[in-house]
C-alpha positions, 0 to 999 in steps of 0.5 A: 224353139226345138221341136219336142220329139214323142219318147219311146216308152220302155217296154214292160216285161209282160204282167205277170197275172195275180189271178191264177192258181196252179192246182198243183201249187196250191196248199191243202188247207183244212178245215179249222181254217175255212170249209172245204165243203162244195155244193151240188148247185155250185157245181151245176151252176160251174158247169152251166157257165162254162167252168168246173169247181176244183176246190174251196181256196184262200177263205170261204168265199172263194172257189178255184175254177178251171176254165172248159175252154182253155183247162187253166184256173183261176180264183172266183168269188162264189158270189160271183159264180152265183150271180153273174158270168165269171171270165176265164182270165186266160181266153181274155189275154188270148183274145187281146193277144189274137187283136194285137196280131190281127192289127199288125203288132206284137203283144208285149204285156199288161200296163201294170198301172191301167187294167184298160191298157196294154203295151204292143211292139209296132211293125217299126219297132216302137212301143206303144201303149193303147186301150184294148178296145182300140187295138180290137176295132184295129183288127177289125179293120174300123181304125188303124194304129199309128206309131207317134215317133215314126209320124212325127219323123214323117211331119218333120221330113214334110216340113224340111222339105219345104224349107220348114221346121216343124215346132209341134202342136198347134197352139190354138188346139186345132188338129189340122195344124202344126207350129212350124218354123221358117229355115229361110227368116226364122218366122214361126206360123201355124200351117194346115198340115195338108198345106204343108204336105202340098206346098199351098202356102207362103211365109206370111213374113218373107214370103211372095204373093203368086203374081211376083213369086217365081212360077212355071209353065207346064205339060202333063200327061193324062191317061183317063180310066176310061182309056183316053189320052189327053194333055194338060197345059197351065201354069203354077208354082208347084206344078207336082202339087197342082197335079196331085193335090188340086187336079185329079180327082181319082187315083184311076187316073194316071199322070205325069208332069212331061215338062215344065219352064221357069217364069219369073212371076206368076203374073208373067205366067198367067199372060203367056199362057193365056197366049199360048191357049188361044193360038191353039184354040184358033190353029188346032181347034180339033185338038181341044178335048171337050169337058164331058170327056174329062169331067169325071176325073178332073178339076177342070173344065178347059185348057185340055188337049188331045196328044196330036198337039203335044209337039206343037205345044212342046216347040211353043214352050221351046221358044219361051225358054229362048225368050227367057233365057236371052 
């Protein structure tokens, strides 16, 4: 099944406001069309609400108001002026454009089909159609504006890195899941996007269980935020995913996979790993790091050592690799 990519919406020409009137362009109508009188209490109401009445226009119900903030004019009903607070459409658009800049977007004009929406140009160059309120929240730092096209490309790249093809949204409607197709066997499967990112899943058609799937012994170097340096010895089908998505509690911890040794199966790897830890605890008990030292930063309670035993561990792994290769 082909993946349905988002189509970029065309960038519309900025909508021409139909509410503004240039005073110089306004024809001076005569009294036989509608009355020209501007009553003093209208002027007082306009002044109190931040406007000046320029003249009566269109019919006996409308006025041309000049905004005291920006100096531009717009048409307003007399009823609106006298019974509520008129809003200057030019000032409103200025605020919309300022929100766009604060949200990292470029203003591209109002949506001609929905007065609650506008078009914006994202930093990637794609056109986004968003509600004014959503962009305002992004400008205030309450949310972010995401480009659907770039996000879909990112998810597709994540899938292909794991040997899968992204088909589209989850057929069950779960926003945390996507529908993928395995490039090896063609099997279509619902997988949580978080699991696709970390690689912690198996193809339900051709995948192997952890015990029979190939695995790795690994050595990781850790530097805690407190400054302590440690070594972690273990096994995993995916040591990098194990480190960054399972082991670390905080981004403040500096971490790196120093070495891996491929093992034929998870079952064999766990057996070897247990033997290594037993030897280290028996022969180098002072090198075993106390759990209280790293409890705030690591999601493990054992199998962590001080760096002075690192070369000993490397020698053990060299011997194991030699046996696996023979």
